[in-house]
LOLOTOR-896596 format. One record per atom (N, C-alpha, C): x, y, z. Coordinates in pm, whole numbers, padded with zeros to 5 digits, always signed. Example, Ala and Ser with C-alpha at 12.3 -4.5 7.8 and 13.67 -1.06 7.14 Angstrom:
<recs>
+01319-00569+00780
+01230-00450+00780
+01320-00330+00780
+01285-00225+00708
+01367-00106+00714
+01290+00003+00787
</recs>
This chain:
<recs>
-00482+00140+02430
-00428+00155+02331
-00511+00125+02192
-00534+00251+02117
-00613+00197+02001
-00525+00133+01892
-00577+00012+01819
-00493-00026+01744
-00528-00012+01573
-00450-00025+01500
-00488-00013+01370
-00433-00128+01296
-00499-00132+01147
-00411-00231+01062
-00404-00139+00954
-00285-00164+00875
-00266-00062+00769
-00242-00161+00619
-00324-00158+00524
-00365-00265+00425
-00278-00213+00338
-00247-00073+00302
-00189-00046+00164
-00123+00081+00201
+00018+00046+00236
+00162+00139+00229
+00245+00100+00157
+00304+00217+00071
+00441+00179-00020
+00548+00202+00075
+00655+00092+00044
+00791+00127+00088
+00811+00286+00041
+00835+00297-00073
+00885+00431-00127
+00834+00529-00070
+00711+00552-00056
+00630+00652-00007
+00601+00647+00136
+00683+00546+00199
+00650+00549+00396
+00768+00634+00451
+00852+00682+00372
+00972+00746+00407
+00934+00894+00453
+00914+00930+00572
+00904+01082+00614
+00996+01156+00558
+00970+01286+00511
+01053+01373+00485
+01192+01429+00578
+01154+01409+00722
+01292+01422+00789
+01405+01312+00780
+01337+01174+00757
+01424+01077+00765
+01473+01072+00640
+01402+01123+00529
+01488+01148+00417
+01576+01248+00405
+01542+01358+00453
+01645+01456+00436
+01770+01437+00507
+01754+01354+00624
+01888+01319+00728
+01971+01231+00627
+01906+01136+00582
+01955+01036+00504
+02038+01119+00385
+01979+01199+00321
+02033+01277+00172
+02138+01366+00239
+02139+01414+00364
+02264+01514+00401
+02367+01424+00423
+02389+01283+00480
+02469+01206+00504
+02542+01139+00405
+02438+01113+00316
+02491+01012+00201
+02467+01041+00069
+02376+01163+00006
+02343+01192-00112
+02320+01289-00141
+02421+01406-00096
+02384+01555-00104
+02324+01601-00214
+02375+01528-00346
+02349+01586-00450
+02186+01587-00492
+02110+01509-00408
+01991+01471-00414
+01918+01612-00331
+01960+01691-00265
+01915+01795-00204
+01996+01953-00183
+02098+01937-00252
+02161+02038-00316
+02087+02142-00354
+01970+02150-00426
+01910+02269-00480
+01797+02320-00382
+01797+02275-00279
+01709+02292-00152
+01782+02406-00028
+01734+02502-00042
+01802+02587+00075
+01806+02520+00221
+01719+02514+00253
+01679+02425+00385
+01569+02309+00381
+01578+02217+00532
+01498+02136+00533
+01349+02152+00484
+01310+02281+00518
+01148+02330+00495
+01150+02346+00374
+01225+02394+00296
+01204+02395+00160
+01183+02244+00097
+01262+02157+00148
+01243+02027+00096
+01125+01981+00122
+01077+02022+00225
+00939+01912+00254
+00865+01971+00221
+00830+02114+00172
+00729+02169+00102
+00728+02094-00017
+00826+02089-00102
+00838+02033-00204
+00800+01869-00256
+00858+01813-00113
+00805+01678-00088
+00678+01628-00055
+00614+01710+00025
+00453+01673+00058
+00381+01761-00001
+00411+01857-00135
+00288+01955-00155
+00179+01869-00262
+00062+01912-00282
+00007+01867-00401
+00062+01857-00530
+00011+01779-00577
+00067+01747-00781
-00049+01742-00840
-00037+01789-00964
-00150+01813-01060
-00223+01697-01113
-00150+01556-01107
-00206+01470-01181
-00135+01320-01115
-00167+01207-01128
-00137+01092-01050
+00008+01071-01097
+00046+01105-01255
+00205+01041-01312
+00302+01127-01219
+00249+01274-01201
+00338+01371-01137
+00381+01337-01030
+00264+01291-00942
+00277+01218-00809
+00358+01102-00819
+00360+01024-00872
+00409+00891-00878
+00559+00905-00892
+00621+01038-00970
+00771+01030-01028
+00830+01063-00911
+00763+01087-00748
+00866+01107-00656
+00863+00983-00574
+00805+00895-00645
+00877+00767-00570
+01001+00721-00637
+01035+00769-00729
+01141+00735-00789
+01283+00786-00733
+01272+00898-00651
+01346+00996-00546
+01411+00882-00441
+01260+00847-00409
+01345+00722-00286
+01369+00618-00340
+01291+00559-00449
+01361+00416-00506
+01537+00401-00520
+01545+00519-00550
+01669+00561-00598
+01793+00516-00489
+01755+00530-00370
+01838+00517-00250
+01784+00381-00157
+01713+00332-00197
+01636+00179-00147
+01708+00105-00239
+01843+00067-00137
+01918-00040-00208
+01940-00146-00131
+01957-00249-00134
+01984-00386-00075
+02084-00327+00058
+02185-00241+00056
+02250-00189+00188
+02160-00105+00276
+02099-00033+00197
+02003+00068+00269
+01859+00043+00305
+01795-00054+00292
+01661-00096+00296
+01633-00109+00457
+01719-00180+00545
+01702-00209+00670
+01707-00052+00748
+01780+00017+00688
+01785+00196+00760
+01668+00245+00759
+01598+00224+00617
+01481+00315+00620
+01365+00206+00672
+01335+00058+00666
+01279-00012+00733
+01260-00003+00900
+01385+00037+00960
+01380+00018+01094
+01307+00137+01125
+01333+00260+01084
+01260+00416+01120
+01122+00390+01054
+01071+00306+00981
+00962+00319+00924
+00872+00224+01033
+00904+00157+01092
+00858+00064+01203
+00847+00135+01318
+00946+00160+01371
+00957+00285+01478
+00839+00361+01480
+00865+00457+01407
+00736+00539+01383
+00614+00485+01374
+00584+00390+01330
+00466+00310+01310
+00408+00273+01439
+00486+00206+01513
+00469+00173+01614
+00454+00253+01743
+00546+00382+01740
+00531+00465+01846
+00433+00572+01827
+00389+00639+01680
+00331+00715+01668
+00172+00709+01595
+00173+00607+01552
+00051+00528+01469
-00018+00413+01531
+00045+00326+01661
-00020+00199+01734
-00081+00139+01616
+00013+00090+01482
-00006-00034+01413
+00001-00168+01499
-00063-00225+01454
-00016-00391+01528
-00027-00458+01394
-00050-00419+01300
-00027-00494+01144
-00013-00378+01047
+00104-00476+00913
+00119-00350+00837
+00179-00458+00730
+00083-00443+00577
+00144-00489+00504
+00238-00360+00386
+00323-00402+00364
+00420-00303+00329
+00445-00325+00166
+00427-00247+00048
+00418-00293-00088
+00497-00250-00165
+00578-00297-00275
+00685-00229-00330
+00705-00331-00453
+00786-00249-00543
+00820-00348-00642
+00945-00354-00653
+00969-00512-00626
+01117-00565-00570
+01247-00509-00688
+01181-00518-00784
+01241-00519-00930
+01332-00378-00923
+01263-00288-00865
+01317-00132-00892
+01381-00079-00723
+01413-00186-00699
+01513-00183-00586
+01671-00245-00617
+01670-00310-00752
+01793-00336-00786
+01881-00234-00836
+01997-00311-00865
+02099-00207-00949
+02048-00199-01078
+02055-00092-01131
+02013-00023-01274
+02102-00081-01408
+02233-00093-01345
+02365-00148-01419
+02345-00295-01481
+02259-00364-01399
+02250-00472-01444
+02174-00523-01534
+02178-00654-01631
+02066-00654-01721
+01923-00714-01666
+01861-00720-01734
+01725-00739-01683
+01724-00878-01618
+01763-01005-01659
+01770-01123-01623
+01831-01088-01473
+01965-01042-01459
+02067-01020-01353
+01977-00979-01253
+01869-00861-01302
+01796-00777-01166
+01681-00874-01109
+01603-00946-01190
+01546-01049-01192
+01598-01133-01088
+01677-01188-01098
+01788-01284-00989
+01772-01207-00860
+01840-01117-00866
+01869-01010-00724
+01717-00990-00648
+01597-00979-00701
+01485-00968-00653
+01445-01058-00539
+01515-01193-00511
+01482-01290-00408
+01566-01211-00302
+01672-01135-00313
+01752-01081-00170
+01688-00980-00147
+01607-00903-00214
+01575-00780-00149
+01423-00811-00114
+01343-00919-00122
+01274-00977-00045
+01310-01027+00095
+01403-01076+00106
+01454-01151+00205
+01538-01032+00300
+01584-00941+00241
+01638-00837+00321
+01495-00761+00404
+01394-00698+00315
+01296-00657+00362
+01228-00752+00461
+01210-00841+00436
+01133-00959+00540
+01229-00953+00674
+01342-00952+00667
+01455-00997+00826
+01461-00872+00866
+01447-00743+00786
+01459-00603+00862
+01342-00570+00895
+01201-00612+00890
+01106-00602+00923
+01089-00654+01099
+01143-00783+01107
+01123-00825+01250
+01217-00773+01352
+01126-00656+01418
+01219-00591+01516
+01140-00620+01632
+01221-00676+01734
+01138-00706+01875
+01106-00632+01976
+01162-00466+01953
+01124-00369+02034
+00997-00307+02001
+00966-00316+01842
+00859-00257+01763
+00760-00393+01703
+00697-00486+01799
+00653-00579+01753
+00541-00565+01642
+00525-00528+01572
+00447-00505+01443
+00445-00659+01391
+00323-00685+01331
+00345-00818+01241
+00325-00740+01109
+00437-00803+01035
+00433-00733+00913
+00425-00847+00797
+00371-00770+00677
+00404-00907+00578
+00415-00812+00459
+00447-00848+00313
+00468-00758+00223
+00384-00800+00086
+00386-00715+00000
+00281-00774-00089
+00372-00705-00222
+00405-00767-00294
+00499-00748-00435
+00427-00688-00543
+00426-00584-00596
+00380-00505-00696
+00406-00535-00839
+00361-00555-00928
+00382-00622-01059
+00376-00432-01130
+00410-00357-01207
+00415-00257-01284
+00388-00219-01401
+00298-00097-01424
+00242-00067-01554
+00357-00046-01645
+00466-00032-01589
+00573+00005-01673
+00682-00121-01737
+00689-00184-01660
+00790-00308-01649
+00700-00409-01766
+00795-00457-01813
+00773-00586-01942
+00712-00704-01868
+00617-00762-01923
+00549-00901-01911
+00643-01017-01804
+00768-01038-01868
+00857-01135-01821
+00925-01064-01662
+00886-00980-01668
+00963-00920-01510
+00808-00937-01421
+00704-00879-01469
+00597-00920-01393
+00551-01010-01349
+00570-01114-01427
+00545-01273-01433
+00651-01330-01359
+00797-01301-01335
+00879-01317-01231
+00859-01257-01111
+00798-01181-01094
+00745-01120-00968
+00662-01191-00905
+00549-01240-00981
+00462-01331-00953
+00506-01447-00867
+00624-01524-00928
+00654-01650-00928
+00769-01614-00787
+00794-01497-00764
+00879-01463-00638
+00801-01454-00530
+00671-01402-00543
+00563-01402-00449
+00522-01562-00426
+00509-01625-00524
+00478-01758-00462
+00593-01852-00422
+00698-01806-00419
+00843-01894-00349
+00863-01808-00210
+00782-01722-00174
+00838-01642-00059
+00705-01638+00027
+00650-01733+00073
+00515-01720+00163
+00597-01706+00288
+00674-01708+00319
+00696-01661+00458
+00702-01488+00491
+00763-01426+00396
+00743-01281+00393
+00641-01232+00288
+00570-01289+00197
+00501-01235+00123
+00336-01316+00123
+00256-01202+00136
+00081-01239+00128
+00030-01219+00020
+00071-01128-00082
-00013-01097-00189
+00069-01049-00284
+00002-01026-00431
+00072-00952-00554
-00078-00830-00574
-00003-00716-00642
-00061-00591-00647
+00001-00585-00794
-00096-00486-00871
-00039-00402-01007
-00056-00256-00958
+00099-00176-01014
+00065-00042-00970
+00166+00057-01054
+00197+00141-01053
+00251+00240-01150
+00189+00306-01241
+00066+00367-01181
-00050+00417-01313
-00183+00355-01336
-00311+00339-01292
-00360+00263-01363
-00452+00305-01509
-00390+00441-01548
-00437+00438-01689
-00340+00379-01769
-00251+00311-01734
-00137+00255-01826
-00170+00119-01854
-00295+00050-01779
-00286-00097-01800
-00391-00161-01930
-00457-00018-01992
-00556-00039-02113
-00484-00142-02195
-00383-00077-02273
-00305-00128-02371
-00225-00319-02364
-00252-00373-02229
-00210-00474-02204
-00283-00521-02081
-00417-00517-02104
-00504-00590-02038
-00491-00701-02017
-00492-00791-02150
-00479-00915-02142
-00383-01000-02059
-00249-00915-02063
-00156-00949-01969
-00204-00944-01869
-00276-00834-01797
-00276-00808-01630
-00386-00939-01606
-00479-00962-01687
-00559-01115-01657
-00510-01231-01689
-00440-01229-01752
-00297-01371-01775
-00238-01367-01598
-00193-01268-01587
-00095-01257-01479
-00166-01311-01338
-00274-01205-01332
-00384-01239-01197
-00423-01396-01233
-00471-01411-01326
-00484-01592-01309
-00398-01685-01276
-00301-01644-01326
-00160-01753-01274
-00132-01694-01136
-00136-01586-01069
-00149-01543-00889
-00240-01639-00833
-00391-01664-00881
-00448-01709-00822
-00426-01836-00823
-00404-01910-00934
-00367-02058-00980
-00254-02113-00856
-00174-02015-00820
-00062-02085-00714
-00117-02054-00603
-00245-01996-00568
-00292-01985-00467
-00231-01860-00344
-00216-01756-00460
-00186-01601-00380
-00297-01505-00373
-00270-01436-00255
-00389-01348-00249
-00334-01233-00325
-00470-01126-00390
-00456-01062-00475
-00515-00890-00465
-00429-00811-00502
-00495-00672-00483
-00457-00599-00603
-00476-00484-00626
-00458-00429-00753
-00514-00260-00721
-00410-00155-00781
-00447-00076-00811
-00547-00027-00895
-00685+00008-00900
-00804-00025-00980
-00872+00112-00955
-00930+00158-01066
-01071+00246-01028
-01027+00349-00923
-00896+00388-00939
-00836+00521-00827
-00877+00661-00891
-00886+00641-01103
-00888+00772-01125
-00963+00718-01243
-01065+00826-01299
-01141+00792-01393
-01101+00721-01545
-00960+00722-01555
-00892+00664-01679
-00852+00506-01613
-00884+00481-01515
-00849+00343-01478
-00958+00250-01423
-01058+00245-01495
-01176+00185-01463
-01179+00047-01550
-01116-00055-01492
-01132-00198-01582
-01227-00266-01541
-01365-00301-01571
-01445-00410-01493
-01391-00598-01512
-01286-00550-01642
-01227-00712-01660
-01133-00744-01556
-01066-00663-01470
-00990-00691-01367
-01052-00742-01257
-01156-00655-01212
-01232-00704-01071
-01239-00842-01030
-01269-00934-01088
-01313-01072-01069
-01187-01127-01005
-01081-01081-01019
-00940-01109-00977
-00867-01095-00876
-00949-00969-00787
-00902-00896-00716
-00987-00937-00566
-00916-00983-00467
-00958-01019-00348
-00958-00875-00257
-00892-00773-00284
-00919-00641-00245
-00891-00555-00365
-00907-00426-00355
-00914-00352-00487
-00832-00219-00385
-00722-00160-00428
-00652-00061-00403
-00712+00066-00422
-00762+00140-00383
-00848+00267-00388
-01005+00235-00448
-01015+00242-00572
-01146+00174-00612
-01282+00294-00602
-01222+00418-00583
-01299+00515-00500
-01399+00556-00632
-01332+00513-00772
-01464+00561-00890
-01562+00473-00895
-01545+00364-00850
-01666+00252-00825
-01823+00338-00746
-01767+00340-00633
-01901+00403-00572
-01946+00544-00647
-01831+00623-00680
-01884+00745-00744
-01931+00727-00875
-01868+00642-00960
-01927+00673-01107
-02005+00517-01144
-01968+00424-01099
-02011+00291-01138
-02070+00220-00991
-02178+00291-00938
-02248+00213-00806
-02289+00079-00814
-02320+00081-00971
-02386-00032-00997
-02322-00166-00977
-02161-00188-00979
-02092-00272-00915
-02083-00295-00783
-02129-00201-00708
-02115-00259-00556
-02186-00377-00516
-02275-00405-00575
-02352-00520-00537
-02263-00665-00582
-02210-00636-00682
-02090-00772-00706
-01967-00786-00598
-01924-00652-00563
-01810-00612-00463
-01875-00687-00350
-01978-00662-00284
-02038-00736-00151
-02086-00864-00157
-02080-00918-00285
-02163-01076-00267
-02005-01153-00314
-01881-01043-00365
-01765-01140-00367
-01671-01116-00259
-01729-01034-00132
-01674-00990+00019
-01547-00919-00012
-01549-00818-00159
-01398-00746-00179
-01423-00615-00095
-01271-00559-00070
-01249-00453+00009
-01209-00340-00088
-01229-00254-00018
-01193-00113-00102
-01061-00084-00001
-00963-00027-00054
-00850+00010+00032
-00860+00137-00010
-00909+00222+00076
-00927+00367+00062
-00849+00468+00118
-00733+00575+00074
-00677+00637+00106
-00673+00771+00086
-00765+00814+00174
-00789+00991+00164
-00714+01068+00112
-00575+01115+00172
-00532+01206+00135
-00472+01199+00005
-00426+01068-00056
-00388+01052-00204
-00476+01113-00260
-00596+01139-00274
-00678+01173-00347
-00652+01352-00371
-00664+01388-00263
-00605+01542-00234
-00460+01546-00314
-00395+01498-00287
-00238+01510-00355
-00221+01516-00464
-00301+01391-00531
-00297+01380-00712
-00354+01443-00761
-00461+01498-00717
-00571+01593-00814
-00668+01520-00829
-00696+01423-00770
-00801+01288-00808
-00934+01387-00784
-00936+01436-00647
-01054+01487-00582
-01006+01608-00535
-01099+01734-00518
-01053+01863-00492
-01088+01877-00336
-01176+01817-00291
-01213+01839-00164
-01237+01665-00106
-01189+01674+00035
-01180+01570+00094
-01342+01494+00143
-01454+01583+00142
-01601+01612+00138
-01634+01483+00029
-01595+01513-00084
-01625+01426-00207
-01633+01254-00159
-01521+01228-00055
-01554+01095-00015
-01668+01080+00085
-01736+01159+00107
-01893+01121+00172
-01942+01010+00071
-01950+01007-00014
-02049+00945-00110
-01988+00824-00171
-01856+00818-00139
-01783+00695-00146
-01851+00588-00038
-01814+00650+00108
-01853+00593+00237
-01981+00533+00196
-02099+00635+00240
-02196+00618+00198
-02279+00509+00132
-02222+00521+00002
-02290+00413-00070
-02220+00261-00060
-02072+00269-00001
-02021+00124+00019
-02102+00089+00116
-02110+00158+00276
-02182+00140+00382
-02317+00094+00333
-02384+00129+00275
-02533+00089+00241
-02552-00050+00133
-02434-00046+00041
-02409-00191-00051
-02359-00300+00024
-02329-00252+00138
-02239-00366+00223
-02092-00416+00203
-02025-00305+00133
-01877-00321+00089
-01787-00258+00197
-01711-00347+00236
-01607-00300+00297
-01548-00220+00284
-01477-00142+00349
-01376-00030+00346
-01250-00014+00426
-01132-00046+00423
-01034-00039+00486
-00963+00114+00461
-00959+00196+00581
-00854+00321+00582
-00721+00305+00588
-00625+00390+00472
-00527+00336+00468
-00426+00476+00436
-00296+00477+00425
-00230+00588+00387
-00174+00615+00249
-00164+00483+00209
-00067+00484+00063
+00038+00528+00081
+00077+00646+00092
+00248+00711+00097
+00249+00789+00253
+00214+00733+00345
+00224+00837+00478
+00347+00965+00437
+00482+00901+00425
+00610+00989+00416
+00550+01103+00316
+00504+01095+00192
+00482+01180+00083
+00361+01266+00135
+00257+01239+00216
+00198+01321+00270
+00211+01397+00410
+00299+01336+00495
+00337+01348+00624
+00181+01327+00713
+00111+01249+00658
+00008+01210+00725
-00018+01091+00787
-00016+01066+00921
-00032+00944+00968
-00151+00821+00986
-00144+00738+00981
-00273+00675+00991
-00398+00713+01095
-00377+00728+01197
-00481+00767+01267
-00533+00916+01251
-00461+00990+01159
-00497+01123+01103
-00584+01090+01008
-00553+01006+00915
-00676+00975+00823
-00783+00971+00870
-00829+00897+00999
-00936+00885+01031
-01002+00986+01115
-00895+01059+01185
-00935+01166+01214
-01001+01302+01114
-00909+01309+01001
-00975+01422+00904
-01092+01388+00872
-01147+01239+00824
-01279+01200+00804
-01354+01209+00901
-01359+01218+01020
-01452+01224+01149
-01459+01360+01127
-01366+01478+01174
-01388+01602+01153
-01463+01663+01044
-01422+01632+00935
-01533+01660+00811
-01655+01597+00794
-01702+01536+00883
-01851+01468+00905
-01822+01354+00775
-01754+01279+00762
-01739+01200+00633
-01803+01086+00673
-01747+01019+00760
-01819+00882+00853
-01808+00940+01021
-01895+00834+01028
-01959+00845+01204
-01815+00759+01286
-01857+00766+01435
-01776+00705+01502
-01789+00529+01500
-01914+00533+01478
-01964+00375+01438
-01912+00319+01332
-01889+00400+01178
-01818+00327+01075
-01667+00394+01119
-01635+00427+01178
-01477+00447+01208
-01438+00299+01259
-01514+00242+01348
-01495+00119+01410
-01545+00001+01343
-01616+00028+01190
-01623-00065+01118
-01505-00062+01033
-01463+00030+01002
-01348+00045+00904
-01241-00022+00996
-01247+00009+01095
-01099-00081+01189
-01104-00175+01177
-01233-00245+01198
-01226-00410+01193
-01224-00439+01070
-01311-00359+00951
-01240-00445+00816
-01090-00459+00764
-01012-00371+00839
-00892-00383+00797
-00839-00497+00852
-00829-00540+00975
-00793-00641+01030
-00902-00788+00985
-01025-00754+00940
-01078-00880+00879
-01022-00909+00760
-00993-00823+00648
-00942-00808+00550
-00796-00878+00499
-00720-00838+00619
-00574-00849+00625
-00520-00977+00580
-00423-00988+00486
-00409-01092+00395
-00303-01196+00488
-00237-01137+00601
-00136-01234+00682
-00170-01178+00829
-00291-01161+00897
-00324-01126+01011
-00354-01266+01089
-00295-01310+01195
-00246-01429+01222
-00425-01503+01335
-00443-01397+01395
-00485-01431+01524
-00645-01442+01468
-00671-01373+01366
-00831-01393+01322
-00924-01277+01334
-00863-01228+01468
-00977-01107+01483
-00877-00999+01569
-00956-00878+01541
-00887-00755+01602
-00869-00793+01803
-00730-00775+01807
-00731-00785+01985
-00764-00681+02042
-00797-00690+02165
-00826-00577+02278
-00702-00463+02289
-00588-00533+02292
-00469-00454+02308
-00370-00544+02246
-00233-00467+02159
-00173-00533+02122
-00086-00649+02192
-00095-00610+02315
-00023-00721+02403
-00115-00862+02438
-00235-00842+02420
-00308-00955+02443
-00350-01020+02299
-00295-00962+02193
-00345-01018+02053
-00147-01120+02019
-00065-01063+02093
+00066-01139+02077
+00080-01235+02165
+00057-01215+02294
+00055-01312+02370
-00030-01418+02408
-00156-01416+02357
-00262-01479+02357
-00343-01479+02253
-00270-01528+02135
-00318-01541+02006
-00420-01653+02005
-00551-01625+01888
-00671-01712+01883
-00620-01813+01746
-00681-01913+01729
-00651-02037+01653
-00644-01954+01520
-00544-01974+01445
-00549-01904+01292
-00634-01931+01202
-00662-01813+01114
-00710-01844+01025
-00614-01904+00898
-00697-01911+00782
-00639-01986+00685
-00543-01896+00569
-00451-01867+00555
-00424-01782+00451
-00317-01844+00365
-00259-01753+00276
-00146-01810+00194
-00015-01802+00236
-00012-01773+00344
+00133-01782+00389
+00151-01894+00431
</recs>
């Protein structure tokens, strides 16, 4: 069995179109009433968007139905598919807990509700029949106020059992006006011992060198090797890993052709910068993790040796992988664990 570690997958974008369609048919027909049939819905849900902002709007469609009551439903189906069809041994699931709380509540009430969301996601992810090692990354959000984002960091620090890191998401072009806030929040996260990653250098509008030193991993980061290769030496020295999500850049219009990623991989390998290949939003793309690897191979972007290096890098940079190395098989890893590495859990 080939084993994979997935370091960058969003809870909102993880729901495959068929599962979402069936849920809407049974519980929220108003969400799909404008579609003639499933095929039309799938085409809408997975089609290429013109911009990252347009692409991110799709998350709101799923977030609106991922509630306290329904999260176990979606997570069970996510883990079932990840285990059976993707051979995932490890999964970090990221999301903004505030956006899963009832909108009619006040801000302070929604902040208080976030702990319940983390607990539900954590408990729902413990499925004996699909023994994937899971952890959560809590996402601060570029559209949320400082008070909410600070509460998300506090919540992560208080829930080490289920949470392995914090992130910032919501479109990297919006960080600029509040850059001091993000630095302050990341400084705080590191001061309380949290692991850190962040959506950065995904687009040409999201290049902020001020934030790089605060991140243990960089979500996407493709514009570093493409436009700012002089930064790669420092990334290698800090042992920072890029979370590359190939299909995303085609779906968001960030890249026109997947073969543009060859420069990204070539320059990172040459500089000694690790890359973890990820899906980002496997449901929105209808592309599972093994096929991300396969697409890179078939387009001659990476070699089989580089594929193995990326697989190993994903386990090596996993924030909560408890065994210290990629196991020969899932059974071996689960039944014969090695001495644990030191993580924030």
